[in-house]
MOPAC internal coordinates of N, CA, C and O (Angstrom, degrees):
PM7 1SCF
backbone

  N    0.0000 0     0.00 0     0.00 0    0    0    0
  C    1.4410 1     0.00 0     0.00 0    1    0    0
  C    1.5236 1   110.50 1     0.00 0    2    1    0
  O    1.2310 1   120.33 1   137.89 1    3    2    1
  N    1.3320 1   116.98 1   -42.11 1    3    2    1
  C    1.4639 1   120.51 1  -178.84 1    5    3    2
  C    1.5265 1   110.81 1   -63.18 1    6    5    3
  O    1.2310 1   120.37 1   144.38 1    7    6    5
  N    1.3183 1   116.90 1   -35.62 1    7    6    5
  C    1.4574 1   120.63 1   177.63 1    9    7    6
  C    1.5192 1   112.36 1   -64.08 1   10    9    7
  O    1.2310 1   120.77 1   140.45 1   11   10    9
  N    1.3248 1   116.13 1   -39.55 1   11   10    9
  C    1.4662 1   120.36 1   177.62 1   13   11   10
  C    1.5248 1   111.37 1   -64.03 1   14   13   11
  O    1.2310 1   120.84 1   138.45 1   15   14   13
  N    1.3286 1   116.00 1   -41.55 1   15   14   13
  C    1.4609 1   119.94 1   179.70 1   17   15   14
  C    1.5270 1   110.12 1   -66.56 1   18   17   15
  O    1.2310 1   120.16 1   140.43 1   19   18   17
  N    1.3217 1   117.30 1   -39.57 1   19   18   17
  C    1.4666 1   120.49 1   177.39 1   21   19   18
  C    1.5271 1   110.80 1   -63.42 1   22   21   19
  O    1.2310 1   120.22 1   136.79 1   23   22   21
  N    1.3150 1   117.19 1   -43.21 1   23   22   21
  C    1.4624 1   120.74 1   177.11 1   25   23   22
  C    1.5220 1   110.98 1   -63.21 1   26   25   23
  O    1.2310 1   120.22 1   135.85 1   27   26   25
  N    1.3227 1   117.19 1   -44.15 1   27   26   25
  C    1.4571 1   121.98 1   178.78 1   29   27   26
  C    1.5345 1   110.71 1   -59.60 1   30   29   27
  O    1.2310 1   120.73 1   134.69 1   31   30   29
  N    1.3215 1   116.21 1   -45.31 1   31   30   29
  C    1.4708 1   120.50 1   179.05 1   33   31   30
  C    1.5270 1   110.77 1   -63.08 1   34   33   31
  O    1.2310 1   120.15 1   139.61 1   35   34   33
  N    1.3158 1   117.32 1   -40.39 1   35   34   33
  C    1.4689 1   120.96 1   179.48 1   37   35   34
  C    1.5299 1   110.83 1   -65.59 1   38   37   35
  O    1.2310 1   120.26 1   141.41 1   39   38   37
  N    1.3159 1   117.11 1   -38.59 1   39   38   37
  C    1.4693 1   120.28 1   177.49 1   41   39   38
  C    1.5241 1   110.43 1   -64.75 1   42   41   39
  O    1.2310 1   120.67 1   137.81 1   43   42   41
  N    1.3185 1   116.32 1   -42.19 1   43   42   41
  C    1.4607 1   120.86 1  -179.34 1   45   43   42
  C    1.5241 1   111.91 1   -59.82 1   46   45   43
  O    1.2310 1   120.04 1   138.46 1   47   46   45
  N    1.3402 1   117.53 1   -41.54 1   47   46   45
  C    1.4686 1   119.38 1  -176.28 1   49   47   46
  C    1.5229 1   113.37 1   -89.96 1   50   49   47
  O    1.2310 1   120.39 1   177.25 1   51   50   49
  N    1.3218 1   116.86 1    -2.75 1   51   50   49
  C    1.4647 1   119.07 1  -179.56 1   53   51   50
  C    1.5276 1   110.54 1   -70.16 1   54   53   51
  O    1.2310 1   121.41 1   -26.62 1   55   54   53
  N    1.3074 1   114.91 1   153.38 1   55   54   53
  C    1.4624 1   120.95 1   176.78 1   57   55   54
  C    1.5176 1   108.20 1  -104.69 1   58   57   55
  O    1.2310 1   119.85 1   -59.80 1   59   58   57
  N    1.3206 1   117.89 1   120.20 1   59   58   57
  C    1.4666 1   119.10 1   178.92 1   61   59   58
  C    1.5283 1   110.17 1   -72.02 1   62   61   59
  O    1.2310 1   119.90 1   -19.33 1   63   62   61
  N    1.3193 1   117.80 1   160.67 1   63   62   61
  C    1.4641 1   119.66 1   175.95 1   65   63   62
  C    1.5314 1   109.80 1   -57.27 1   66   65   63
  O    1.2310 1   120.79 1   -33.66 1   67   66   65
  N    1.3120 1   116.09 1   146.34 1   67   66   65
  C    1.4691 1   120.04 1  -177.76 1   69   67   66
  C    1.5267 1   111.96 1   -60.41 1   70   69   67
  O    1.2310 1   120.03 1   153.48 1   71   70   69
  N    1.3054 1   117.55 1   -26.52 1   71   70   69
  C    1.4669 1   120.86 1  -179.59 1   73   71   70
  C    1.5307 1   112.55 1   -73.56 1   74   73   71
  O    1.2310 1   119.92 1   164.58 1   75   74   73
  N    1.3438 1   117.75 1   -15.42 1   75   74   73
  C    1.4645 1   119.63 1  -176.32 1   77   75   74
  C    1.5241 1   113.72 1   -90.71 1   78   77   75
  O    1.2310 1   119.58 1   175.11 1   79   78   77
  N    1.3085 1   118.40 1    -4.89 1   79   78   77
  C    1.4655 1   120.53 1   178.48 1   81   79   78
  C    1.5060 1   112.27 1    85.81 1   82   81   79
  O    1.2310 1   120.72 1    36.11 1   83   82   81
  N    1.3290 1   116.24 1  -143.89 1   83   82   81
  C    1.4582 1   120.29 1  -175.91 1   85   83   82
  C    1.5300 1   111.62 1   -77.16 1   86   85   83
  O    1.2310 1   121.38 1   -18.76 1   87   86   85
  N    1.3161 1   114.97 1   161.24 1   87   86   85
  C    1.4632 1   121.92 1  -179.61 1   89   87   86
  C    1.5290 1   109.04 1   -71.95 1   90   89   87
  O    1.2310 1   119.71 1   -52.45 1   91   90   89
  N    1.3270 1   118.16 1   127.55 1   91   90   89
  C    1.4651 1   119.85 1  -177.30 1   93   91   90
  C    1.5330 1   113.68 1   -72.65 1   94   93   91
  O    1.2310 1   120.21 1   163.19 1   95   94   93
  N    1.3283 1   117.20 1   -16.81 1   95   94   93
  C    1.4710 1   120.63 1  -177.84 1   97   95   94
  C    1.5214 1   107.94 1  -147.13 1   98   97   95
  O    1.2310 1   120.80 1  -108.36 1   99   98   97
  N    1.3173 1   116.08 1    71.64 1   99   98   97
  C    1.4554 1   122.50 1  -169.86 1  101   99   98
  C    1.5127 1   116.01 1   -79.52 1  102  101   99
  O    1.2310 1   122.24 1    11.41 1  103  102  101
  N    1.3158 1   113.31 1  -168.59 1  103  102  101
  C    1.4532 1   122.71 1  -172.43 1  105  103  102
  C    1.5221 1   113.91 1   -62.54 1  106  105  103
  O    1.2310 1   119.84 1   153.35 1  107  106  105
  N    1.3155 1   117.90 1   -26.65 1  107  106  105
  C    1.4701 1   119.27 1   178.49 1  109  107  106
  C    1.5216 1   111.49 1   -59.12 1  110  109  107
  O    1.2310 1   120.25 1   154.26 1  111  110  109
  N    1.3323 1   117.13 1   -25.74 1  111  110  109
  C    1.4598 1   120.96 1   177.53 1  113  111  110
  C    1.5277 1   111.26 1   -72.80 1  114  113  111
  O    1.2310 1   120.06 1   152.26 1  115  114  113
  N    1.3167 1   117.48 1   -27.74 1  115  114  113
  C    1.4666 1   120.44 1   175.48 1  117  115  114
  C    1.5200 1   109.82 1   -65.50 1  118  117  115
  O    1.2310 1   120.68 1   136.07 1  119  118  117
  N    1.3214 1   116.31 1   -43.93 1  119  118  117
  C    1.4644 1   120.87 1   178.37 1  121  119  118
  C    1.5264 1   110.11 1   -61.83 1  122  121  119
  O    1.2310 1   120.51 1   136.12 1  123  122  121
  N    1.3267 1   116.62 1   -43.88 1  123  122  121
  C    1.4661 1   121.22 1   179.54 1  125  123  122
  C    1.5277 1   111.06 1   -63.08 1  126  125  123
  O    1.2310 1   120.50 1   137.03 1  127  126  125
  N    1.3402 1   116.64 1   -42.97 1  127  126  125
  C    1.4596 1   120.16 1  -179.03 1  129  127  126
  C    1.5161 1   110.61 1   -62.93 1  130  129  127
  O    1.2310 1   120.59 1   131.61 1  131  130  129
  N    1.3231 1   116.48 1   -48.39 1  131  130  129
  C    1.4574 1   120.40 1  -177.37 1  133  131  130
  C    1.5254 1   111.67 1   -63.71 1  134  133  131
  O    1.2310 1   120.26 1   136.00 1  135  134  133
  N    1.3137 1   117.10 1   -44.00 1  135  134  133
  C    1.4662 1   119.07 1   179.25 1  137  135  134
  C    1.5257 1   111.09 1   -67.70 1  138  137  135
  O    1.2310 1   119.97 1   146.10 1  139  138  137
  N    1.3217 1   117.66 1   -33.90 1  139  138  137
  C    1.4601 1   120.87 1   177.01 1  141  139  138
  C    1.5271 1   111.34 1   -64.70 1  142  141  139
  O    1.2310 1   120.44 1   136.79 1  143  142  141
  N    1.3178 1   116.76 1   -43.21 1  143  142  141
  C    1.4704 1   120.55 1   178.12 1  145  143  142
  C    1.5231 1   110.35 1   -63.79 1  146  145  143
  O    1.2310 1   120.65 1   139.09 1  147  146  145
  N    1.3227 1   116.37 1   -40.91 1  147  146  145
  C    1.4605 1   119.99 1  -179.26 1  149  147  146
  C    1.5280 1   112.56 1   -70.26 1  150  149  147
  O    1.2310 1   119.86 1   159.87 1  151  150  149
  N    1.3126 1   117.87 1   -20.13 1  151  150  149
  C    1.4601 1   121.78 1   177.24 1  153  151  150
  C    1.5285 1   112.30 1   -92.52 1  154  153  151
  O    1.2310 1   120.47 1  -176.88 1  155  154  153
  N    1.3227 1   116.70 1     3.12 1  155  154  153
  C    1.4634 1   122.10 1   178.34 1  157  155  154
  C    1.5258 1   109.19 1  -106.61 1  158  157  155
  O    1.2310 1   121.28 1   -16.70 1  159  158  157
  N    1.3089 1   115.15 1   163.30 1  159  158  157
  C    1.4591 1   119.48 1   174.65 1  161  159  158
  C    1.5322 1   108.44 1   -74.92 1  162  161  159
  O    1.2310 1   119.90 1   -46.47 1  163  162  161
  N    1.3371 1   117.80 1   133.53 1  163  162  161
  C    1.4680 1   119.52 1   179.91 1  165  163  162
  C    1.5232 1   111.89 1   -68.31 1  166  165  163
  O    1.2310 1   121.45 1   -32.91 1  167  166  165
  N    1.3193 1   114.83 1   147.09 1  167  166  165
  C    1.4587 1   121.54 1   176.88 1  169  167  166
  C    1.5198 1   108.99 1  -102.28 1  170  169  167
  O    1.2310 1   119.73 1   -45.21 1  171  170  169
  N    1.3251 1   118.12 1   134.79 1  171  170  169
  C    1.4625 1   120.38 1  -178.27 1  173  171  170
  C    1.5232 1   111.44 1   -60.14 1  174  173  171
  O    1.2310 1   121.07 1   -46.76 1  175  174  173
  N    1.2930 1   115.56 1   133.24 1  175  174  173
  C    1.4568 1   121.32 1   173.07 1  177  175  174
  C    1.5154 1   116.36 1    80.80 1  178  177  175
  O    1.2310 1   118.69 1   168.44 1  179  178  177
  N    1.3162 1   120.10 1   -11.56 1  179  178  177
  C    1.4623 1   119.79 1  -176.14 1  181  179  178
  C    1.5234 1   113.05 1  -122.88 1  182  181  179
  O    1.2310 1   119.24 1   143.21 1  183  182  181
  N    1.3093 1   119.06 1   -36.79 1  183  182  181
  C    1.4637 1   121.19 1  -174.19 1  185  183  182
  C    1.5199 1   111.82 1   -60.57 1  186  185  183
  O    1.2310 1   119.97 1   135.11 1  187  186  185
  N    1.3255 1   117.66 1   -44.89 1  187  186  185
  C    1.4689 1   120.88 1  -179.81 1  189  187  186
  C    1.5270 1   110.92 1   -62.30 1  190  189  187
  O    1.2310 1   120.31 1   138.96 1  191  190  189
  N    1.3233 1   117.01 1   -41.04 1  191  190  189
  C    1.4640 1   121.15 1   179.20 1  193  191  190
  C    1.5210 1   111.28 1   -64.70 1  194  193  191
  O    1.2310 1   120.42 1   135.70 1  195  194  193
  N    1.3252 1   116.80 1   -44.30 1  195  194  193
  C    1.4600 1   120.67 1  -178.77 1  197  195  194
  C    1.5262 1   111.41 1   -64.01 1  198  197  195
  O    1.2310 1   120.20 1   135.21 1  199  198  197
  N    1.3200 1   117.22 1   -44.79 1  199  198  197
  C    1.4700 1   120.21 1   179.89 1  201  199  198
  C    1.5200 1   110.45 1   -65.67 1  202  201  199
  O    1.2310 1   120.30 1   137.24 1  203  202  201
  N    1.3252 1   117.03 1   -42.76 1  203  202  201
  C    1.4651 1   119.77 1   178.87 1  205  203  202
  C    1.5244 1   111.08 1   -60.34 1  206  205  203
  O    1.2310 1   120.03 1   129.62 1  207  206  205
  N    1.3281 1   117.55 1   -50.38 1  207  206  205
  C    1.4677 1   120.83 1  -179.77 1  209  207  206
  C    1.5174 1   111.35 1   -60.08 1  210  209  207
  O    1.2310 1   120.64 1   137.79 1  211  210  209
  N    1.3209 1   116.38 1   -42.21 1  211  210  209
  C    1.4582 1   121.08 1  -178.60 1  213  211  210
  C    1.5258 1   111.03 1   -64.29 1  214  213  211
  O    1.2310 1   120.18 1   131.54 1  215  214  213
  N    1.3280 1   117.26 1   -48.46 1  215  214  213
  C    1.4676 1   120.33 1  -179.69 1  217  215  214
  C    1.5166 1   112.24 1   -70.02 1  218  217  215
  O    1.2310 1   120.23 1   147.90 1  219  218  217
  N    1.3196 1   117.16 1   -32.10 1  219  218  217
  C    1.4625 1   120.12 1   177.84 1  221  219  218
  C    1.5225 1   110.54 1   -62.18 1  222  221  219
  O    1.2310 1   120.08 1   146.40 1  223  222  221
  N    1.3175 1   117.44 1   -33.60 1  223  222  221
  C    1.4623 1   121.46 1  -179.35 1  225  223  222
  C    1.5289 1   111.90 1   -93.32 1  226  225  223
  O    1.2310 1   119.80 1   133.17 1  227  226  225
  N    1.3132 1   117.99 1   -46.83 1  227  226  225
  C    1.4750 1   122.06 1  -175.42 1  229  227  226
  C    1.5189 1   114.54 1   -91.80 1  230  229  227
  O    1.2310 1   120.06 1   163.59 1  231  230  229
  N    1.3139 1   117.49 1   -16.41 1  231  230  229
  C    1.4530 1   121.12 1  -171.28 1  233  231  230
  C    1.5168 1   114.55 1   -56.01 1  234  233  231
  O    1.2310 1   120.21 1   136.25 1  235  234  233
  N    1.3180 1   117.21 1   -43.75 1  235  234  233
  C    1.4666 1   120.62 1  -178.26 1  237  235  234
  C    1.5291 1   110.73 1   -60.95 1  238  237  235
  O    1.2310 1   120.68 1   133.28 1  239  238  237
  N    1.3254 1   116.30 1   -46.72 1  239  238  237
  C    1.4586 1   120.59 1  -179.28 1  241  239  238
  C    1.5271 1   111.35 1   -66.61 1  242  241  239
  O    1.2310 1   120.05 1   140.10 1  243  242  241
  N    1.3314 1   117.52 1   -39.90 1  243  242  241
  C    1.4627 1   120.72 1   176.21 1  245  243  242
  C    1.5316 1   110.13 1   -62.23 1  246  245  243
  O    1.2310 1   120.72 1   138.19 1  247  246  245
  N    1.3295 1   116.24 1   -41.81 1  247  246  245
  C    1.4503 1   121.39 1  -179.33 1  249  247  246
  C    1.5257 1   111.37 1   -62.07 1  250  249  247
  O    1.2310 1   120.31 1   133.41 1  251  250  249
  N    1.3275 1   117.01 1   -46.59 1  251  250  249
  C    1.4699 1   119.73 1  -177.43 1  253  251  250
  C    1.5237 1   112.27 1   -72.69 1  254  253  251
  O    1.2310 1   120.08 1   151.44 1  255  254  253
  N    1.3127 1   117.46 1   -28.56 1  255  254  253
  C    1.4607 1   120.54 1  -178.75 1  257  255  254
  C    1.5283 1   112.49 1   -83.91 1  258  257  255
  O    1.2310 1   120.34 1   133.58 1  259  258  257
  N    1.3240 1   116.95 1   -46.42 1  259  258  257
  C    1.4582 1   120.38 1  -172.60 1  261  259  258
  C    1.5277 1   114.45 1  -100.08 1  262  261  259
  O    1.2310 1   119.66 1   168.17 1  263  262  261
  N    1.3239 1   118.26 1   -11.83 1  263  262  261
  C    1.4617 1   122.29 1   173.85 1  265  263  262
  C    1.5195 1   114.55 1    53.08 1  266  265  263
  O    1.2310 1   120.87 1    57.54 1  267  266  265
  N    1.3317 1   115.94 1  -122.46 1  267  266  265
  C    1.4677 1   121.38 1  -175.23 1  269  267  266
  C    1.5204 1   112.81 1   -58.77 1  270  269  267
  O    1.2310 1   119.94 1   143.21 1  271  270  269
  N    1.3141 1   117.72 1   -36.79 1  271  270  269
  C    1.4657 1   120.36 1  -179.98 1  273  271  270
  C    1.5301 1   110.58 1   -62.99 1  274  273  271
  O    1.2310 1   120.61 1   141.84 1  275  274  273
  N    1.3287 1   116.44 1   -38.16 1  275  274  273
  C    1.4588 1   120.09 1   177.69 1  277  275  274
  C    1.5254 1   110.18 1   -64.20 1  278  277  275
  O    1.2310 1   120.34 1   135.87 1  279  278  277
  N    1.3370 1   116.96 1   -44.13 1  279  278  277
  C    1.4602 1   119.45 1  -179.09 1  281  279  278
  C    1.5159 1   111.30 1   -65.17 1  282  281  279
  O    1.2310 1   120.01 1   147.51 1  283  282  281
  N    1.3212 1   117.59 1   -32.49 1  283  282  281
  C    1.4637 1   120.28 1   175.47 1  285  283  282
  C    1.5328 1   110.17 1   -64.51 1  286  285  283
  O    1.2310 1   120.72 1   139.64 1  287  286  285
  N    1.3227 1   116.22 1   -40.36 1  287  286  285
  C    1.4620 1   120.38 1   178.04 1  289  287  286
  C    1.5271 1   110.95 1   -65.61 1  290  289  287
  O    1.2310 1   120.31 1   138.84 1  291  290  289
  N    1.3249 1   117.02 1   -41.16 1  291  290  289
  C    1.4711 1   120.68 1   178.54 1  293  291  290
  C    1.5315 1   110.27 1   -65.45 1  294  293  291
  O    1.2310 1   120.11 1   139.91 1  295  294  293
  N    1.3233 1   117.40 1   -40.09 1  295  294  293
  C    1.4637 1   120.52 1   177.37 1  297  295  294
  C    1.5298 1   110.86 1   -63.56 1  298  297  295
  O    1.2310 1   120.45 1   139.29 1  299  298  297
  N    1.3240 1   116.74 1   -40.71 1  299  298  297
  C    1.4589 1   120.84 1   176.27 1  301  299  298
  C    1.5289 1   110.73 1   -64.07 1  302  301  299
  O    1.2310 1   120.49 1   137.01 1  303  302  301
  N    1.3077 1   116.67 1   -42.99 1  303  302  301
  C    1.4606 1   121.76 1   177.10 1  305  303  302
  C    1.5212 1   110.20 1   -58.23 1  306  305  303
  O    1.2310 1   120.50 1   134.28 1  307  306  305
  N    1.3205 1   116.66 1   -45.72 1  307  306  305
  C    1.4597 1   121.86 1  -178.06 1  309  307  306
  C    1.5347 1   111.68 1   -68.71 1  310  309  307
  O    1.2310 1   120.18 1   136.97 1  311  310  309
  N    1.3275 1   117.26 1   -43.03 1  311  310  309
  C    1.4599 1   120.89 1  -173.85 1  313  311  310
  C    1.5270 1   113.65 1   -83.17 1  314  313  311
  O    1.2310 1   119.81 1   144.93 1  315  314  313
  N    1.3225 1   117.96 1   -35.07 1  315  314  313
  C    1.4666 1   120.14 1  -172.94 1  317  315  314
  C    1.5232 1   114.57 1  -111.71 1  318  317  315
  O    1.2310 1   120.40 1   138.59 1  319  318  317
  N    1.3339 1   116.84 1   -41.41 1  319  318  317
  C    1.4641 1   118.26 1  -173.62 1  321  319  318
  C    1.5248 1   112.26 1   -86.40 1  322  321  319
  O    1.2310 1   119.66 1   144.67 1  323  322  321
  N    1.3217 1   118.26 1   -35.33 1  323  322  321
  C    1.4683 1   120.74 1   178.51 1  325  323  322
  C    1.5343 1   111.90 1   -59.34 1  326  325  323
  O    1.2310 1   119.10 1   137.31 1  327  326  325
  N    1.3516 1   119.31 1   -42.69 1  327  326  325
  C    1.4751 1   118.12 1   175.03 1  329  327  326
  C    1.5302 1   113.23 1   -60.55 1  330  329  327
  O    1.2310 1   119.96 1   145.41 1  331  330  329
  N    1.3366 1   117.68 1   -34.59 1  331  330  329
  C    1.4739 1   120.42 1   176.14 1  333  331  330
  C    1.5245 1   110.51 1   -64.13 1  334  333  331
  O    1.2310 1   120.91 1   139.36 1  335  334  333
  N    1.3413 1   115.87 1   -40.64 1  335  334  333
  C    1.4660 1   119.56 1   178.78 1  337  335  334
  C    1.5255 1   110.09 1   -63.13 1  338  337  335
  O    1.2310 1   120.49 1   137.99 1  339  338  337
  N    1.3248 1   116.67 1   -42.01 1  339  338  337
  C    1.4670 1   120.67 1  -179.85 1  341  339  338
  C    1.5306 1   111.33 1   -62.08 1  342  341  339
  O    1.2310 1   120.36 1   138.82 1  343  342  341
  N    1.3288 1   116.92 1   -41.18 1  343  342  341
  C    1.4664 1   119.47 1  -176.22 1  345  343  342
  C    1.5266 1   113.23 1   -74.94 1  346  345  343
  O    1.2310 1   119.77 1   158.57 1  347  346  345
  N    1.3257 1   118.05 1   -21.43 1  347  346  345
  C    1.4670 1   118.98 1  -179.81 1  349  347  346
  C    1.5256 1   111.55 1   -77.09 1  350  349  347
  O    1.2310 1   120.33 1   170.39 1  351  350  349
  N    1.3298 1   116.98 1    -9.61 1  351  350  349
  C    1.4641 1   120.56 1   176.45 1  353  351  350
  C    1.5114 1   112.01 1    91.68 1  354  353  351
  O    1.2310 1   121.34 1    14.42 1  355  354  353
  N    1.2979 1   115.04 1  -165.58 1  355  354  353
  C    1.4507 1   120.47 1  -179.77 1  357  355  354
  C    1.5114 1   112.09 1   105.37 1  358  357  355
  O    1.2310 1   121.33 1     2.17 1  359  358  357
  N    1.3065 1   115.06 1  -177.83 1  359  358  357
  C    1.4608 1   124.01 1  -177.83 1  361  359  358
  C    1.5303 1   110.65 1   -67.00 1  362  361  359
  O    1.2310 1   120.07 1   -39.44 1  363  362  361
  N    1.3120 1   117.47 1   140.56 1  363  362  361
  C    1.4594 1   121.67 1  -179.68 1  365  363  362
  C    1.5086 1   114.22 1   -75.36 1  366  365  363
  O    1.2310 1   119.54 1   154.95 1  367  366  365
  N    1.3410 1   118.49 1   -25.05 1  367  366  365
  C    1.4623 1   122.08 1  -177.57 1  369  367  366
  C    1.5153 1   114.18 1   -60.15 1  370  369  367
  O    1.2310 1   119.27 1   126.09 1  371  370  369
  N    1.3317 1   118.99 1   -53.91 1  371  370  369
  C    1.4624 1   120.18 1   178.85 1  373  371  370
  C    1.5270 1   113.09 1   -61.43 1  374  373  371
  O    1.2310 1   120.67 1   141.85 1  375  374  373
  N    1.3108 1   116.33 1   -38.15 1  375  374  373
  C    1.4676 1   119.88 1   179.67 1  377  375  374
  C    1.5227 1   109.68 1   -66.77 1  378  377  375
  O    1.2310 1   120.25 1   138.68 1  379  378  377
  N    1.3277 1   117.13 1   -41.32 1  379  378  377
  C    1.4683 1   121.03 1   178.33 1  381  379  378
  C    1.5247 1   111.37 1   -63.96 1  382  381  379
  O    1.2310 1   120.34 1   138.71 1  383  382  381
  N    1.3302 1   116.96 1   -41.29 1  383  382  381
  C    1.4745 1   120.13 1   178.21 1  385  383  382
  C    1.5239 1   111.08 1   -62.37 1  386  385  383
  O    1.2310 1   120.38 1   135.39 1  387  386  385
  N    1.3299 1   116.87 1   -44.61 1  387  386  385
  C    1.4589 1   120.36 1   178.82 1  389  387  386
  C    1.5287 1   110.23 1   -64.86 1  390  389  387
  O    1.2310 1   120.35 1   136.21 1  391  390  389
  N    1.3146 1   116.93 1   -43.79 1  391  390  389
  C    1.4616 1   121.17 1   179.79 1  393  391  390
  C    1.5318 1   111.16 1   -61.08 1  394  393  391
  O    1.2310 1   120.24 1   135.28 1  395  394  393
  N    1.3312 1   117.15 1   -44.72 1  395  394  393
  C    1.4725 1   121.01 1   178.18 1  397  395  394
  C    1.5257 1   111.23 1   -63.74 1  398  397  395
  O    1.2310 1   120.72 1   137.44 1  399  398  397
  N    1.3271 1   116.22 1   -42.56 1  399  398  397
  C    1.4623 1   121.07 1   179.30 1  401  399  398
  C    1.5271 1   110.51 1   -61.30 1  402  401  399
  O    1.2310 1   120.45 1   133.19 1  403  402  401
  N    1.3290 1   116.74 1   -46.81 1  403  402  401
  C    1.4590 1   120.87 1  -178.71 1  405  403  402
  C    1.5252 1   111.65 1   -65.67 1  406  405  403
  O    1.2310 1   120.34 1   135.06 1  407  406  405
  N    1.3297 1   116.96 1   -44.94 1  407  406  405
  C    1.4668 1   118.96 1  -178.08 1  409  407  406
  C    1.5222 1   111.17 1   -65.94 1  410  409  407
  O    1.2310 1   120.14 1   138.86 1  411  410  409
  N    1.3347 1   117.34 1   -41.14 1  411  410  409
  C    1.4694 1   120.64 1   178.11 1  413  411  410
  C    1.5302 1   110.81 1   -65.51 1  414  413  411
  O    1.2310 1   120.39 1   137.62 1  415  414  413
  N    1.3087 1   116.86 1   -42.38 1  415  414  413
  C    1.4632 1   121.26 1   179.57 1  417  415  414
  C    1.5248 1   111.43 1   -64.49 1  418  417  415
  O    1.2310 1   120.37 1   136.74 1  419  418  417
  N    1.3097 1   116.90 1   -43.26 1  419  418  417
  C    1.4585 1   120.37 1  -179.98 1  421  419  418
  C    1.5295 1   111.53 1   -69.27 1  422  421  419
  O    1.2310 1   120.96 1   145.08 1  423  422  421
  N    1.3288 1   115.78 1   -34.92 1  423  422  421
  C    1.4631 1   119.61 1  -179.92 1  425  423  422
  C    1.5257 1   111.69 1   -67.47 1  426  425  423
  O    1.2310 1   120.67 1   136.06 1  427  426  425
  N    1.3381 1   116.32 1   -43.94 1  427  426  425
  C    1.4663 1   120.52 1  -176.74 1  429  427  426
  C    1.5250 1   112.95 1   -93.04 1  430  429  427
  O    1.2310 1   120.65 1   167.27 1  431  430  429
  N    1.3520 1   116.36 1   -12.73 1  431  430  429
  C    1.4723 1   121.89 1  -174.13 1  433  431  430
  C    1.5279 1   110.13 1    53.63 1  434  433  431
  O    1.2310 1   121.59 1  -136.94 1  435  434  433
  N    1.3227 1   114.56 1    43.06 1  435  434  433
  C    1.4548 1   120.03 1  -179.59 1  437  435  434
  C    1.5266 1   109.40 1  -152.07 1  438  437  435
  O    1.2310 1   121.13 1   -33.46 1  439  438  437
  N    1.3202 1   115.45 1   146.54 1  439  438  437
  C    1.4599 1   122.77 1   172.95 1  441  439  438
  C    1.5178 1   106.30 1  -130.28 1  442  441  439
  O    1.2310 1   120.90 1   -48.66 1  443  442  441
  N    1.3126 1   115.88 1   131.34 1  443  442  441
  C    1.4719 1   120.24 1  -176.77 1  445  443  442
  C    1.5277 1   111.36 1   -72.58 1  446  445  443
  O    1.2310 1   121.17 1   -19.30 1  447  446  445
  N    1.3297 1   115.37 1   160.70 1  447  446  445
  C    1.4696 1   120.70 1   173.03 1  449  447  446
  C    1.5236 1   108.38 1   -62.83 1  450  449  447
  O    1.2310 1   119.41 1   -34.30 1  451  450  449
  N    1.3138 1   118.74 1   145.70 1  451  450  449
  C    1.4647 1   119.74 1   177.81 1  453  451  450
  C    1.5223 1   111.22 1   -65.44 1  454  453  451
  O    1.2310 1   121.06 1   -32.43 1  455  454  453
  N    1.3143 1   115.58 1   147.57 1  455  454  453
  C    1.4547 1   121.43 1   179.31 1  457  455  454
  C    1.5306 1   110.07 1   -60.02 1  458  457  455
  O    1.2310 1   120.08 1   -51.01 1  459  458  457
  N    1.3173 1   117.45 1   128.99 1  459  458  457
  C    1.4589 1   122.04 1   178.22 1  461  459  458
  C    1.5129 1   114.75 1    84.03 1  462  461  459
  O    1.2310 1   119.56 1  -171.12 1  463  462  461
  N    1.3281 1   118.44 1     8.88 1  463  462  461
  C    1.4626 1   121.09 1  -179.07 1  465  463  462
  C    1.5295 1   109.86 1   -64.00 1  466  465  463
  O    1.2310 1   120.14 1   -51.27 1  467  466  465
  N    1.3348 1   117.35 1   128.73 1  467  466  465
  C    1.4606 1   122.07 1  -175.33 1  469  467  466
  C    1.5237 1   113.65 1   -94.28 1  470  469  467
  O    1.2310 1   119.54 1   151.16 1  471  470  469
  N    1.3011 1   118.49 1   -28.84 1  471  470  469
  C    1.4630 1   120.94 1   179.02 1  473  471  470
  C    1.5187 1   113.04 1    81.90 1  474  473  471
  O    1.2310 1   120.79 1    -5.30 1  475  474  473
  N    1.3213 1   116.09 1   174.70 1  475  474  473
  C    1.4657 1   120.59 1  -174.55 1  477  475  474
  C    1.5276 1   113.99 1   -71.73 1  478  477  475
  O    1.2310 1   119.20 1   160.66 1  479  478  477
  N    1.3301 1   119.14 1   -19.34 1  479  478  477
  C    1.4587 1   121.23 1  -177.88 1  481  479  478
  C    1.5182 1   114.38 1   -77.76 1  482  481  479
  O    1.2310 1   120.14 1   178.39 1  483  482  481
  N    1.3232 1   117.34 1    -1.61 1  483  482  481
  C    1.4567 1   120.71 1  -179.34 1  485  483  482
  C    1.5327 1   111.15 1   -60.64 1  486  485  483
  O    1.2310 1   119.98 1   152.64 1  487  486  485
  N    1.3127 1   117.65 1   -27.36 1  487  486  485
  C    1.4542 1   121.44 1  -178.30 1  489  487  486
  C    1.5228 1   112.87 1   -81.93 1  490  489  487
  O    1.2310 1   119.76 1   170.48 1  491  490  489
  N    1.3221 1   118.06 1    -9.52 1  491  490  489
  C    1.4574 1   121.41 1  -177.73 1  493  491  490
  C    1.5202 1   113.64 1   -89.35 1  494  493  491
  O    1.2310 1   119.77 1  -179.12 1  495  494  493
  N    1.3157 1   118.04 1     0.88 1  495  494  493
  C    1.4579 1   121.78 1  -179.13 1  497  495  494
  C    1.5240 1   108.77 1   -73.47 1  498  497  495
  O    1.2310 1   121.05 1   -46.35 1  499  498  497
  N    1.3251 1   115.60 1   133.65 1  499  498  497
  C    1.4724 1   120.02 1   179.79 1  501  499  498
  C    1.4936 1   110.89 1  -119.10 1  502  501  499
  O    1.2310 1   120.10 1   180.00 1  503  502  501

């Protein structure tokens, strides 16, 4: 499941070739996915992993596009949804990774580019 979410996040932030026009499944879907997950009951052992993987890949793009609104969502995730994840049980590792990611991101107000990100110029190679 985590692999599917990582692939989905990578597709969302990818830049299509300039000849193809607009992105068929753009960043607005990342916002919808994240808010949908936060409006659902967390599942033990999987919700923390899915959110971490998703934000690790999409977080930078969400941050640069949505700015303050994104940080408000991250603060809500940290203050309200993370405690729900903790109470539903599950493995401590995924919850700790998400907690560390959120606290570091909120402290620095920055999220790094995902590992291996190619950027929009990947299509210009000849």
